[in-house]
PQR file of N, CA, C, O and H, with PARSE charges and radii, in Angstrom:
ATOM      1  N   THR A   1      68.391   2.533  63.959 -0.4000 1.5000
ATOM      2  CA  THR A   1      67.336   3.477  64.247 -0.0000 2.0000
ATOM      3  C   THR A   1      66.149   2.744  64.816  0.5500 1.7000
ATOM      4  O   THR A   1      65.696   1.747  64.253 -0.5500 1.4000
ATOM      5  N   LEU A   2      65.638   3.235  65.938 -0.4000 1.5000
ATOM      6  CA  LEU A   2      64.452   2.699  66.589 -0.0000 2.0000
ATOM      7  C   LEU A   2      63.348   3.714  66.436  0.5500 1.7000
ATOM      8  O   LEU A   2      63.531   4.884  66.770 -0.5500 1.4000
ATOM      9  H   LEU A   2      66.005   4.045  66.395  0.4000 1.0000
ATOM     10  N   THR A   3      62.196   3.283  65.932 -0.4000 1.5000
ATOM     11  CA  THR A   3      61.090   4.190  65.658 -0.0000 2.0000
ATOM     12  C   THR A   3      59.788   3.665  66.211  0.5500 1.7000
ATOM     13  O   THR A   3      59.513   2.466  66.159 -0.5500 1.4000
ATOM     14  H   THR A   3      62.047   2.332  65.661  0.4000 1.0000
ATOM     15  N   ASP A   4      58.983   4.575  66.744 -0.4000 1.5000
ATOM     16  CA  ASP A   4      57.621   4.214  67.132 -0.0000 2.0000
ATOM     17  C   ASP A   4      56.637   5.190  66.501  0.5500 1.7000
ATOM     18  O   ASP A   4      57.033   6.222  65.959 -0.5500 1.4000
ATOM     19  H   ASP A   4      59.206   5.549  66.785  0.4000 1.0000
ATOM     20  N   ASN A   5      55.372   4.862  66.573 -0.4000 1.5000
ATOM     21  CA  ASN A   5      54.352   5.738  66.006 -0.0000 2.0000
ATOM     22  C   ASN A   5      53.429   6.253  67.137  0.5500 1.7000
ATOM     23  O   ASN A   5      52.228   6.450  66.956 -0.5500 1.4000
ATOM     24  H   ASN A   5      55.049   4.024  67.013  0.4000 1.0000
ATOM     25  N   GLY A   6      54.062   6.460  68.316 -0.4000 1.5000
ATOM     26  CA  GLY A   6      53.327   6.918  69.488 -0.0000 2.0000
ATOM     27  C   GLY A   6      52.983   8.388  69.463  0.5500 1.7000
ATOM     28  O   GLY A   6      52.842   8.994  68.401 -0.5500 1.4000
ATOM     29  H   GLY A   6      55.038   6.300  68.463  0.4000 1.0000
ATOM     30  N   ILE A   7      52.852   8.952  70.652 -0.4000 1.5000
ATOM     31  CA  ILE A   7      52.405  10.344  70.771 -0.0000 2.0000
ATOM     32  C   ILE A   7      53.505  11.360  70.489  0.5500 1.7000
ATOM     33  O   ILE A   7      53.228  12.551  70.345 -0.5500 1.4000
ATOM     34  H   ILE A   7      52.967   8.460  71.514  0.4000 1.0000
ATOM     35  N   GLY A   8      54.738  10.904  70.409 -0.4000 1.5000
ATOM     36  CA  GLY A   8      55.859  11.821  70.145 -0.0000 2.0000
ATOM     37  C   GLY A   8      56.082  12.764  71.301  0.5500 1.7000
ATOM     38  O   GLY A   8      55.529  12.586  72.386 -0.5500 1.4000
ATOM     39  H   GLY A   8      54.963   9.936  70.525  0.4000 1.0000
ATOM     40  N   MET A   9      56.907  13.780  71.055 -0.4000 1.5000
ATOM     41  CA  MET A   9      57.183  14.765  72.084 -0.0000 2.0000
ATOM     42  C   MET A   9      57.484  16.111  71.468  0.5500 1.7000
ATOM     43  O   MET A   9      57.872  16.204  70.303 -0.5500 1.4000
ATOM     44  H   MET A   9      57.356  13.925  70.173  0.4000 1.0000
ATOM     45  N   SER A  10      57.302  17.156  72.263 -0.4000 1.5000
ATOM     46  CA  SER A  10      57.563  18.525  71.820 -0.0000 2.0000
ATOM     47  C   SER A  10      59.061  18.730  71.694  0.5500 1.7000
ATOM     48  O   SER A  10      59.841  17.939  72.224 -0.5500 1.4000
ATOM     49  H   SER A  10      56.987  17.080  73.209  0.4000 1.0000
ATOM     50  N   GLN A  11      59.472  19.784  70.999 -0.4000 1.5000
ATOM     51  CA  GLN A  11      60.882  20.141  70.874 -0.0000 2.0000
ATOM     52  C   GLN A  11      61.488  20.377  72.260  0.5500 1.7000
ATOM     53  O   GLN A  11      62.627  19.985  72.515 -0.5500 1.4000
ATOM     54  H   GLN A  11      58.838  20.427  70.569  0.4000 1.0000
ATOM     55  N   GLU A  12      60.724  21.020  73.162 -0.4000 1.5000
ATOM     56  CA  GLU A  12      61.214  21.276  74.510 -0.0000 2.0000
ATOM     57  C   GLU A  12      61.508  19.968  75.224  0.5500 1.7000
ATOM     58  O   GLU A  12      62.556  19.839  75.858 -0.5500 1.4000
ATOM     59  H   GLU A  12      59.799  21.338  72.955  0.4000 1.0000
ATOM     60  N   LYS A  13      60.604  18.987  75.137 -0.4000 1.5000
ATOM     61  CA  LYS A  13      60.780  17.715  75.810 -0.0000 2.0000
ATOM     62  C   LYS A  13      61.980  16.964  75.198  0.5500 1.7000
ATOM     63  O   LYS A  13      62.745  16.329  75.923 -0.5500 1.4000
ATOM     64  H   LYS A  13      59.753  19.091  74.623  0.4000 1.0000
ATOM     65  N   ARG A  14      62.141  17.036  73.871 -0.4000 1.5000
ATOM     66  CA  ARG A  14      63.260  16.388  73.195 -0.0000 2.0000
ATOM     67  C   ARG A  14      64.594  16.973  73.707  0.5500 1.7000
ATOM     68  O   ARG A  14      65.517  16.226  74.033 -0.5500 1.4000
ATOM     69  H   ARG A  14      61.520  17.552  73.282  0.4000 1.0000
ATOM     70  N   GLU A  15      64.681  18.292  73.773 -0.4000 1.5000
ATOM     71  CA  GLU A  15      65.889  18.952  74.268 -0.0000 2.0000
ATOM     72  C   GLU A  15      66.136  18.611  75.727  0.5500 1.7000
ATOM     73  O   GLU A  15      67.285  18.431  76.129 -0.5500 1.4000
ATOM     74  H   GLU A  15      63.931  18.898  73.508  0.4000 1.0000
ATOM     75  N   GLU A  16      65.086  18.521  76.523 -0.4000 1.5000
ATOM     76  CA  GLU A  16      65.204  18.132  77.916 -0.0000 2.0000
ATOM     77  C   GLU A  16      65.786  16.733  78.031  0.5500 1.7000
ATOM     78  O   GLU A  16      66.654  16.491  78.870 -0.5500 1.4000
ATOM     79  H   GLU A  16      64.152  18.668  76.196  0.4000 1.0000
ATOM     80  N   LEU A  17      65.320  15.810  77.200 -0.4000 1.5000
ATOM     81  CA  LEU A  17      65.824  14.440  77.183 -0.0000 2.0000
ATOM     82  C   LEU A  17      67.298  14.426  76.834  0.5500 1.7000
ATOM     83  O   LEU A  17      68.090  13.782  77.520 -0.5500 1.4000
ATOM     84  H   LEU A  17      64.615  16.006  76.519  0.4000 1.0000
ATOM     85  N   LEU A  18      67.680  15.132  75.770 -0.4000 1.5000
ATOM     86  CA  LEU A  18      69.091  15.170  75.340 -0.0000 2.0000
ATOM     87  C   LEU A  18      69.980  15.781  76.420  0.5500 1.7000
ATOM     88  O   LEU A  18      71.084  15.286  76.649 -0.5500 1.4000
ATOM     89  H   LEU A  18      67.036  15.655  75.212  0.4000 1.0000
ATOM     90  N   ASN A  19      69.532  16.836  77.086 -0.4000 1.5000
ATOM     91  CA  ASN A  19      70.307  17.445  78.164 -0.0000 2.0000
ATOM     92  C   ASN A  19      70.464  16.452  79.307  0.5500 1.7000
ATOM     93  O   ASN A  19      71.554  16.319  79.864 -0.5500 1.4000
ATOM     94  H   ASN A  19      68.635  17.237  76.900  0.4000 1.0000
ATOM     95  N   TYR A  20      69.407  15.766  79.657 -0.4000 1.5000
ATOM     96  CA  TYR A  20      69.439  14.776  80.733 -0.0000 2.0000
ATOM     97  C   TYR A  20      70.426  13.672  80.427  0.5500 1.7000
ATOM     98  O   TYR A  20      71.162  13.239  81.313 -0.5500 1.4000
ATOM     99  H   TYR A  20      68.522  15.875  79.205  0.4000 1.0000
ATOM    100  N   LEU A  21      70.455  13.208  79.183 -0.4000 1.5000
ATOM    101  CA  LEU A  21      71.331  12.109  78.790 -0.0000 2.0000
ATOM    102  C   LEU A  21      72.806  12.507  78.849  0.5500 1.7000
ATOM    103  O   LEU A  21      73.674  11.650  79.018 -0.5500 1.4000
ATOM    104  H   LEU A  21      69.857  13.560  78.463  0.4000 1.0000
ATOM    105  N   ASN A  22      73.091  13.798  78.710 -0.4000 1.5000
ATOM    106  CA  ASN A  22      74.461  14.284  78.758 -0.0000 2.0000
ATOM    107  C   ASN A  22      74.948  14.635  80.157  0.5500 1.7000
ATOM    108  O   ASN A  22      76.125  14.939  80.350 -0.5500 1.4000
ATOM    109  H   ASN A  22      72.386  14.494  78.572  0.4000 1.0000
ATOM    110  N   GLU A  23      74.036  14.592  81.142 -0.4000 1.5000
ATOM    111  CA  GLU A  23      74.406  14.897  82.518 -0.0000 2.0000
ATOM    112  C   GLU A  23      74.882  13.645  83.215  0.5500 1.7000
ATOM    113  O   GLU A  23      74.611  12.533  82.761 -0.5500 1.4000
ATOM    114  H   GLU A  23      73.080  14.345  80.985  0.4000 1.0000
ATOM    115  N   ASN A  24      75.589  13.818  84.313 -0.4000 1.5000
ATOM    116  CA  ASN A  24      76.031  12.691  85.113 -0.0000 2.0000
ATOM    117  C   ASN A  24      75.200  12.560  86.396  0.5500 1.7000
ATOM    118  O   ASN A  24      75.668  12.010  87.393 -0.5500 1.4000
ATOM    119  H   ASN A  24      75.810  14.722  84.681  0.4000 1.0000
ATOM    120  N   SER A  25      73.959  13.073  86.357 -0.4000 1.5000
ATOM    121  CA  SER A  25      73.103  12.972  87.521 -0.0000 2.0000
ATOM    122  C   SER A  25      72.437  11.613  87.627  0.5500 1.7000
ATOM    123  O   SER A  25      72.397  10.859  86.654 -0.5500 1.4000
ATOM    124  H   SER A  25      73.579  13.520  85.547  0.4000 1.0000
ATOM    125  N   LEU A  26      71.920  11.301  88.786 -0.4000 1.5000
ATOM    126  CA  LEU A  26      71.219  10.048  88.966 -0.0000 2.0000
ATOM    127  C   LEU A  26      69.923  10.072  88.137  0.5500 1.7000
ATOM    128  O   LEU A  26      69.160  11.035  88.216 -0.5500 1.4000
ATOM    129  H   LEU A  26      71.952  11.914  89.576  0.4000 1.0000
ATOM    130  N   PRO A  27      69.680   9.055  87.370 -0.5600 1.5000
ATOM    131  CA  PRO A  27      68.476   9.047  86.544  0.2800 2.0000
ATOM    132  C   PRO A  27      67.225   8.789  87.381  0.5500 1.7000
ATOM    133  O   PRO A  27      67.238   7.990  88.317 -0.5500 1.4000
ATOM    134  N   THR A  28      66.152   9.481  87.025 -0.4000 1.5000
ATOM    135  CA  THR A  28      64.871   9.229  87.660 -0.0000 2.0000
ATOM    136  C   THR A  28      63.840   8.769  86.644  0.5500 1.7000
ATOM    137  O   THR A  28      62.837   8.148  86.998 -0.5500 1.4000
ATOM    138  H   THR A  28      66.141  10.130  86.265  0.4000 1.0000
ATOM    139  N   THR A  29      64.095   9.079  85.373 -0.4000 1.5000
ATOM    140  CA  THR A  29      63.235   8.606  84.288 -0.0000 2.0000
ATOM    141  C   THR A  29      64.149   8.226  83.131  0.5500 1.7000
ATOM    142  O   THR A  29      65.331   8.572  83.134 -0.5500 1.4000
ATOM    143  H   THR A  29      64.909   9.583  85.085  0.4000 1.0000
ATOM    144  N   CYS A  30      63.626   7.539  82.173 -0.4000 1.5000
ATOM    145  CA  CYS A  30      64.390   7.148  80.983 -0.0000 2.0000
ATOM    146  C   CYS A  30      65.642   6.376  81.365  0.5500 1.7000
ATOM    147  O   CYS A  30      66.682   6.534  80.725 -0.5500 1.4000
ATOM    148  H   CYS A  30      62.666   7.258  82.171  0.4000 1.0000
ATOM    149  N   ILE A  31      65.562   5.545  82.393 -0.4000 1.5000
ATOM    150  CA  ILE A  31      66.729   4.828  82.910 -0.0000 2.0000
ATOM    151  C   ILE A  31      67.330   3.945  81.826  0.5500 1.7000
ATOM    152  O   ILE A  31      68.550   3.912  81.664 -0.5500 1.4000
ATOM    153  H   ILE A  31      64.717   5.416  82.913  0.4000 1.0000
ATOM    154  N   GLY A  32      66.492   3.231  81.083 -0.4000 1.5000
ATOM    155  CA  GLY A  32      67.025   2.338  80.037 -0.0000 2.0000
ATOM    156  C   GLY A  32      67.816   3.062  78.983  0.5500 1.7000
ATOM    157  O   GLY A  32      68.902   2.627  78.601 -0.5500 1.4000
ATOM    158  H   GLY A  32      65.501   3.258  81.215  0.4000 1.0000
ATOM    159  N   VAL A  33      67.268   4.185  78.503 -0.4000 1.5000
ATOM    160  CA  VAL A  33      67.953   4.982  77.488 -0.0000 2.0000
ATOM    161  C   VAL A  33      69.255   5.553  78.053  0.5500 1.7000
ATOM    162  O   VAL A  33      70.288   5.548  77.384 -0.5500 1.4000
ATOM    163  H   VAL A  33      66.386   4.539  78.814  0.4000 1.0000
ATOM    164  N   LYS A  34      69.191   6.037  79.275 -0.4000 1.5000
ATOM    165  CA  LYS A  34      70.398   6.607  79.923 -0.0000 2.0000
ATOM    166  C   LYS A  34      71.491   5.535  80.038  0.5500 1.7000
ATOM    167  O   LYS A  34      72.661   5.806  79.770 -0.5500 1.4000
ATOM    168  H   LYS A  34      68.351   6.040  79.818  0.4000 1.0000
ATOM    169  N   ASN A  35      71.095   4.304  80.442 -0.4000 1.5000
ATOM    170  CA  ASN A  35      72.069   3.213  80.575 -0.0000 2.0000
ATOM    171  C   ASN A  35      72.721   2.871  79.238  0.5500 1.7000
ATOM    172  O   ASN A  35      73.935   2.678  79.173 -0.5500 1.4000
ATOM    173  H   ASN A  35      70.145   4.084  80.660  0.4000 1.0000
ATOM    174  N   VAL A  36      71.927   2.794  78.173 -0.4000 1.5000
ATOM    175  CA  VAL A  36      72.477   2.495  76.845 -0.0000 2.0000
ATOM    176  C   VAL A  36      73.465   3.573  76.429  0.5500 1.7000
ATOM    177  O   VAL A  36      74.569   3.255  75.987 -0.5500 1.4000
ATOM    178  H   VAL A  36      70.941   2.951  78.225  0.4000 1.0000
ATOM    179  N   VAL A  37      73.096   4.831  76.562 -0.4000 1.5000
ATOM    180  CA  VAL A  37      73.974   5.930  76.162 -0.0000 2.0000
ATOM    181  C   VAL A  37      75.248   5.922  76.993  0.5500 1.7000
ATOM    182  O   VAL A  37      76.338   6.099  76.449 -0.5500 1.4000
ATOM    183  H   VAL A  37      72.199   5.090  76.921  0.4000 1.0000
ATOM    184  N   SER A  38      75.131   5.721  78.289 -0.4000 1.5000
ATOM    185  CA  SER A  38      76.321   5.682  79.167 -0.0000 2.0000
ATOM    186  C   SER A  38      77.274   4.562  78.764  0.5500 1.7000
ATOM    187  O   SER A  38      78.484   4.772  78.676 -0.5500 1.4000
ATOM    188  H   SER A  38      74.246   5.578  78.731  0.4000 1.0000
ATOM    189  N   ARG A  39      76.728   3.374  78.520 -0.4000 1.5000
ATOM    190  CA  ARG A  39      77.576   2.249  78.135 -0.0000 2.0000
ATOM    191  C   ARG A  39      78.227   2.464  76.790  0.5500 1.7000
ATOM    192  O   ARG A  39      79.405   2.150  76.621 -0.5500 1.4000
ATOM    193  H   ARG A  39      75.746   3.203  78.592  0.4000 1.0000
ATOM    194  N   MET A  40      77.495   2.988  75.831 -0.4000 1.5000
ATOM    195  CA  MET A  40      78.074   3.214  74.503 -0.0000 2.0000
ATOM    196  C   MET A  40      79.171   4.277  74.572  0.5500 1.7000
ATOM    197  O   MET A  40      80.167   4.183  73.854 -0.5500 1.4000
ATOM    198  H   MET A  40      76.538   3.242  75.968  0.4000 1.0000
ATOM    199  N   LYS A  41      78.998   5.283  75.425 -0.4000 1.5000
ATOM    200  CA  LYS A  41      80.035   6.319  75.579 -0.0000 2.0000
ATOM    201  C   LYS A  41      81.285   5.729  76.262  0.5500 1.7000
ATOM    202  O   LYS A  41      82.407   6.132  75.956 -0.5500 1.4000
ATOM    203  H   LYS A  41      78.189   5.360  76.008  0.4000 1.0000
ATOM    204  N   LEU A  42      81.087   4.781  77.179 -0.4000 1.5000
ATOM    205  CA  LEU A  42      82.233   4.119  77.800 -0.0000 2.0000
ATOM    206  C   LEU A  42      83.030   3.326  76.776  0.5500 1.7000
ATOM    207  O   LEU A  42      84.261   3.326  76.799 -0.5500 1.4000
ATOM    208  H   LEU A  42      80.175   4.453  77.427  0.4000 1.0000
ATOM    209  N   ILE A  43      82.333   2.660  75.891 -0.4000 1.5000
ATOM    210  CA  ILE A  43      82.989   1.830  74.872 -0.0000 2.0000
ATOM    211  C   ILE A  43      83.561   2.664  73.732  0.5500 1.7000
ATOM    212  O   ILE A  43      84.710   2.463  73.340 -0.5500 1.4000
ATOM    213  H   ILE A  43      81.333   2.660  75.872  0.4000 1.0000
ATOM    214  N   TYR A  44      82.782   3.594  73.197 -0.4000 1.5000
ATOM    215  CA  TYR A  44      83.166   4.327  71.989 -0.0000 2.0000
ATOM    216  C   TYR A  44      83.596   5.769  72.219  0.5500 1.7000
ATOM    217  O   TYR A  44      84.051   6.435  71.290 -0.5500 1.4000
ATOM    218  H   TYR A  44      81.848   3.757  73.516  0.4000 1.0000
ATOM    219  N   GLY A  45      83.455   6.259  73.450 -0.4000 1.5000
ATOM    220  CA  GLY A  45      83.840   7.656  73.725 -0.0000 2.0000
ATOM    221  C   GLY A  45      83.042   8.628  72.886  0.5500 1.7000
ATOM    222  O   GLY A  45      81.836   8.454  72.714 -0.5500 1.4000
ATOM    223  H   GLY A  45      83.085   5.718  74.205  0.4000 1.0000
ATOM    224  N   ASN A  46      83.684   9.629  72.372 -0.4000 1.5000
ATOM    225  CA  ASN A  46      83.019  10.647  71.562 -0.0000 2.0000
ATOM    226  C   ASN A  46      82.692  10.168  70.159  0.5500 1.7000
ATOM    227  O   ASN A  46      82.107  10.912  69.371 -0.5500 1.4000
ATOM    228  H   ASN A  46      84.664   9.771  72.513  0.4000 1.0000
ATOM    229  N   ASN A  47      83.072   8.902  69.828 -0.4000 1.5000
ATOM    230  CA  ASN A  47      82.742   8.363  68.532 -0.0000 2.0000
ATOM    231  C   ASN A  47      81.322   7.811  68.471  0.5500 1.7000
ATOM    232  O   ASN A  47      80.859   7.402  67.406 -0.5500 1.4000
ATOM    233  H   ASN A  47      83.547   8.297  70.467  0.4000 1.0000
ATOM    234  N   PHE A  48      80.627   7.798  69.611 -0.4000 1.5000
ATOM    235  CA  PHE A  48      79.226   7.351  69.647 -0.0000 2.0000
ATOM    236  C   PHE A  48      78.316   8.568  69.707  0.5500 1.7000
ATOM    237  O   PHE A  48      78.586   9.524  70.433 -0.5500 1.4000
ATOM    238  H   PHE A  48      81.003   8.131  70.476  0.4000 1.0000
ATOM    239  N   THR A  49      77.231   8.521  68.934 -0.4000 1.5000
ATOM    240  CA  THR A  49      76.241   9.580  68.955 -0.0000 2.0000
ATOM    241  C   THR A  49      74.841   8.996  68.960  0.5500 1.7000
ATOM    242  O   THR A  49      74.594   7.964  68.336 -0.5500 1.4000
ATOM    243  H   THR A  49      77.012   7.743  68.344  0.4000 1.0000
ATOM    244  N   MET A  50      73.930   9.646  69.656 -0.4000 1.5000
ATOM    245  CA  MET A  50      72.519   9.291  69.581 -0.0000 2.0000
ATOM    246  C   MET A  50      71.749  10.554  69.219  0.5500 1.7000
ATOM    247  O   MET A  50      71.899  11.599  69.851 -0.5500 1.4000
ATOM    248  H   MET A  50      74.131  10.484  70.163  0.4000 1.0000
ATOM    249  N   LYS A  51      70.939  10.432  68.204 -0.4000 1.5000
ATOM    250  CA  LYS A  51      70.083  11.550  67.792 -0.0000 2.0000
ATOM    251  C   LYS A  51      68.642  11.168  68.062  0.5500 1.7000
ATOM    252  O   LYS A  51      68.252  10.007  67.932 -0.5500 1.4000
ATOM    253  H   LYS A  51      70.817   9.582  67.690  0.4000 1.0000
ATOM    254  N   VAL A  52      67.860  12.163  68.440 -0.4000 1.5000
ATOM    255  CA  VAL A  52      66.442  11.940  68.739 -0.0000 2.0000
ATOM    256  C   VAL A  52      65.632  12.827  67.794  0.5500 1.7000
ATOM    257  O   VAL A  52      65.829  14.039  67.714 -0.5500 1.4000
ATOM    258  H   VAL A  52      68.177  13.106  68.546  0.4000 1.0000
ATOM    259  N   TYR A  53      64.721  12.176  67.088 -0.4000 1.5000
ATOM    260  CA  TYR A  53      63.795  12.899  66.179 -0.0000 2.0000
ATOM    261  C   TYR A  53      62.391  12.618  66.707  0.5500 1.7000
ATOM    262  O   TYR A  53      62.044  11.466  66.967 -0.5500 1.4000
ATOM    263  H   TYR A  53      64.561  11.191  67.153  0.4000 1.0000
ATOM    264  N   SER A  54      61.584  13.668  66.867 -0.4000 1.5000
ATOM    265  CA  SER A  54      60.236  13.450  67.376 -0.0000 2.0000
ATOM    266  C   SER A  54      59.343  14.585  66.973  0.5500 1.7000
ATOM    267  O   SER A  54      59.756  15.745  66.939 -0.5500 1.4000
ATOM    268  H   SER A  54      61.866  14.603  66.656  0.4000 1.0000
ATOM    269  N   ASN A  55      58.094  14.237  66.663 -0.4000 1.5000
ATOM    270  CA  ASN A  55      57.061  15.203  66.397 -0.0000 2.0000
ATOM    271  C   ASN A  55      55.838  14.787  67.171  0.5500 1.7000
ATOM    272  O   ASN A  55      55.478  13.610  67.198 -0.5500 1.4000
ATOM    273  H   ASN A  55      57.758  13.295  66.691  0.4000 1.0000
ATOM    274  N   GLU A  56      55.202  15.746  67.799 -0.4000 1.5000
ATOM    275  CA  GLU A  56      53.995  15.420  68.569 -0.0000 2.0000
ATOM    276  C   GLU A  56      52.934  14.781  67.668  0.5500 1.7000
ATOM    277  O   GLU A  56      52.707  15.226  66.543 -0.5500 1.4000
ATOM    278  H   GLU A  56      55.494  16.702  67.778  0.4000 1.0000
ATOM    279  N   ASN A  57      52.306  13.754  68.174 -0.4000 1.5000
ATOM    280  CA  ASN A  57      51.254  12.997  67.464 -0.0000 2.0000
ATOM    281  C   ASN A  57      51.746  12.249  66.256  0.5500 1.7000
ATOM    282  O   ASN A  57      50.933  11.785  65.457 -0.5500 1.4000
ATOM    283  H   ASN A  57      52.490  13.392  69.088  0.4000 1.0000
ATOM    284  N   GLU A  58      53.047  12.113  66.090 -0.4000 1.5000
ATOM    285  CA  GLU A  58      53.610  11.367  64.953 -0.0000 2.0000
ATOM    286  C   GLU A  58      54.568  10.266  65.358  0.5500 1.7000
ATOM    287  O   GLU A  58      54.764   9.318  64.597 -0.5500 1.4000
ATOM    288  H   GLU A  58      53.708  12.490  66.739  0.4000 1.0000
ATOM    289  N   GLY A  59      55.167  10.361  66.523 -0.4000 1.5000
ATOM    290  CA  GLY A  59      56.115   9.335  66.982 -0.0000 2.0000
ATOM    291  C   GLY A  59      57.493   9.881  67.216  0.5500 1.7000
ATOM    292  O   GLY A  59      57.757  11.076  67.076 -0.5500 1.4000
ATOM    293  H   GLY A  59      55.008  11.130  67.141  0.4000 1.0000
ATOM    294  N   THR A  60      58.393   8.937  67.589 -0.4000 1.5000
ATOM    295  CA  THR A  60      59.760   9.266  67.941 -0.0000 2.0000
ATOM    296  C   THR A  60      60.727   8.271  67.328  0.5500 1.7000
ATOM    297  O   THR A  60      60.407   7.086  67.234 -0.5500 1.4000
ATOM    298  H   THR A  60      58.178   7.967  67.702  0.4000 1.0000
ATOM    299  N   SER A  61      61.893   8.717  66.913 -0.4000 1.5000
ATOM    300  CA  SER A  61      62.954   7.882  66.425 -0.0000 2.0000
ATOM    301  C   SER A  61      64.239   8.171  67.175  0.5500 1.7000
ATOM    302  O   SER A  61      64.607   9.332  67.358 -0.5500 1.4000
ATOM    303  H   SER A  61      62.154   9.679  66.989  0.4000 1.0000
ATOM    304  N   LEU A  62      64.923   7.125  67.611 -0.4000 1.5000
ATOM    305  CA  LEU A  62      66.240   7.254  68.223 -0.0000 2.0000
ATOM    306  C   LEU A  62      67.231   6.654  67.222  0.5500 1.7000
ATOM    307  O   LEU A  62      67.066   5.507  66.807 -0.5500 1.4000
ATOM    308  H   LEU A  62      64.625   6.182  67.462  0.4000 1.0000
ATOM    309  N   CYS A  63      68.217   7.387  66.847 -0.4000 1.5000
ATOM    310  CA  CYS A  63      69.230   6.928  65.906 -0.0000 2.0000
ATOM    311  C   CYS A  63      70.542   6.796  66.654  0.5500 1.7000
ATOM    312  O   CYS A  63      71.105   7.793  67.106 -0.5500 1.4000
ATOM    313  H   CYS A  63      68.351   8.319  67.184  0.4000 1.0000
ATOM    314  N   LEU A  64      71.032   5.568  66.787 -0.4000 1.5000
ATOM    315  CA  LEU A  64      72.305   5.276  67.464 -0.0000 2.0000
ATOM    316  C   LEU A  64      73.386   5.146  66.383  0.5500 1.7000
ATOM    317  O   LEU A  64      73.277   4.323  65.474 -0.5500 1.4000
ATOM    318  H   LEU A  64      70.574   4.758  66.420  0.4000 1.0000
ATOM    319  N   ILE A  65      74.422   5.969  66.500 -0.4000 1.5000
ATOM    320  CA  ILE A  65      75.473   5.994  65.478 -0.0000 2.0000
ATOM    321  C   ILE A  65      76.767   5.492  66.101  0.5500 1.7000
ATOM    322  O   ILE A  65      77.285   6.084  67.048 -0.5500 1.4000
ATOM    323  H   ILE A  65      74.510   6.638  67.238  0.4000 1.0000
ATOM    324  N   PHE A  66      77.291   4.380  65.550 -0.4000 1.5000
ATOM    325  CA  PHE A  66      78.515   3.751  66.040 -0.0000 2.0000
ATOM    326  C   PHE A  66      79.627   3.923  65.018  0.5500 1.7000
ATOM    327  O   PHE A  66      79.361   4.011  63.820 -0.5500 1.4000
ATOM    328  H   PHE A  66      76.870   3.900  64.781  0.4000 1.0000
ATOM    329  N   PRO A  67      80.892   3.972  65.490 -0.5600 1.5000
ATOM    330  CA  PRO A  67      82.010   4.050  64.560  0.2800 2.0000
ATOM    331  C   PRO A  67      82.294   2.690  63.926  0.5500 1.7000
ATOM    332  O   PRO A  67      81.847   1.646  64.400 -0.5500 1.4000
ATOM    333  N   LEU A  68      83.060   2.749  62.830 -0.4000 1.5000
ATOM    334  CA  LEU A  68      83.527   1.504  62.239 -0.0000 2.0000
ATOM    335  C   LEU A  68      84.449   0.810  63.239  0.5500 1.7000
ATOM    336  O   LEU A  68      85.044   1.476  64.087 -0.5500 1.4000
ATOM    337  H   LEU A  68      83.423   3.598  62.445  0.4000 1.0000
ATOM    338  N   LYS A  69      84.576  -0.491  63.157 -0.4000 1.5000
ATOM    339  CA  LYS A  69      85.324  -1.276  64.130 -0.0000 2.0000
ATOM    340  C   LYS A  69      86.723  -0.713  64.376  0.5500 1.7000
ATOM    341  O   LYS A  69      87.144  -0.611  65.528 -0.5500 1.4000
ATOM    342  H   LYS A  69      84.092  -1.032  62.468  0.4000 1.0000
ATOM    343  N   GLU A  70      87.442  -0.352  63.335 -0.4000 1.5000
ATOM    344  CA  GLU A  70      88.827   0.099  63.489 -0.0000 2.0000
ATOM    345  C   GLU A  70      88.909   1.442  64.185  0.5500 1.7000
ATOM    346  O   GLU A  70      89.996   1.840  64.605 -0.5500 1.4000
ATOM    347  H   GLU A  70      87.100  -0.436  62.399  0.4000 1.0000
ATOM    348  N   ASP A  71      87.773   2.175  64.327 -0.4000 1.5000
ATOM    349  CA  ASP A  71      87.770   3.452  65.000 -0.0000 2.0000
ATOM    350  C   ASP A  71      87.474   3.357  66.491  0.5500 1.7000
ATOM    351  O   ASP A  71      87.450   4.379  67.177 -0.5500 1.4000
ATOM    352  H   ASP A  71      86.890   1.852  63.986  0.4000 1.0000
ATOM    353  N   VAL A  72      87.245   2.143  67.009 -0.4000 1.5000
ATOM    354  CA  VAL A  72      86.902   1.961  68.403 -0.0000 2.0000
ATOM    355  C   VAL A  72      88.093   2.286  69.294  0.5500 1.7000
ATOM    356  O   VAL A  72      89.233   1.948  68.974 -0.5500 1.4000
ATOM    357  H   VAL A  72      87.264   1.313  66.452  0.4000 1.0000
ATOM    358  N   ILE A  73      87.817   2.937  70.402 -0.4000 1.5000
ATOM    359  CA  ILE A  73      88.865   3.311  71.361 -0.0000 2.0000
ATOM    360  C   ILE A  73      89.388   2.036  72.010  0.5500 1.7000
ATOM    361  O   ILE A  73      88.595   1.196  72.436 -0.5500 1.4000
ATOM    362  H   ILE A  73      86.891   3.211  70.661  0.4000 1.0000
ATOM    363  N   SER A  74      90.685   1.878  72.092 -0.4000 1.5000
ATOM    364  CA  SER A  74      91.298   0.689  72.731 -0.0000 2.0000
ATOM    365  C   SER A  74      91.410   0.865  74.215  0.5500 1.7000
ATOM    366  O   SER A  74      91.898  -0.028  74.908 -0.5500 1.4000
ATOM    367  H   SER A  74      91.329   2.560  71.746  0.4000 1.0000
TER
END
């Protein structure tokens, strides 16, 4: 889990980010996050999950969930 205590984001912005990460479009923002998610999905397939928690004026947390080693796609 990666957490900051920044300005956070609205529910709309959080949903927009999650939708963007699930698209196969060319990234224009959040390139680093998009690259991490794309690479983890290549390695782990549907066994990889990223959750985003955020509240305005409180910060944001990204939770990366990986499978146990024996569950990795060969």
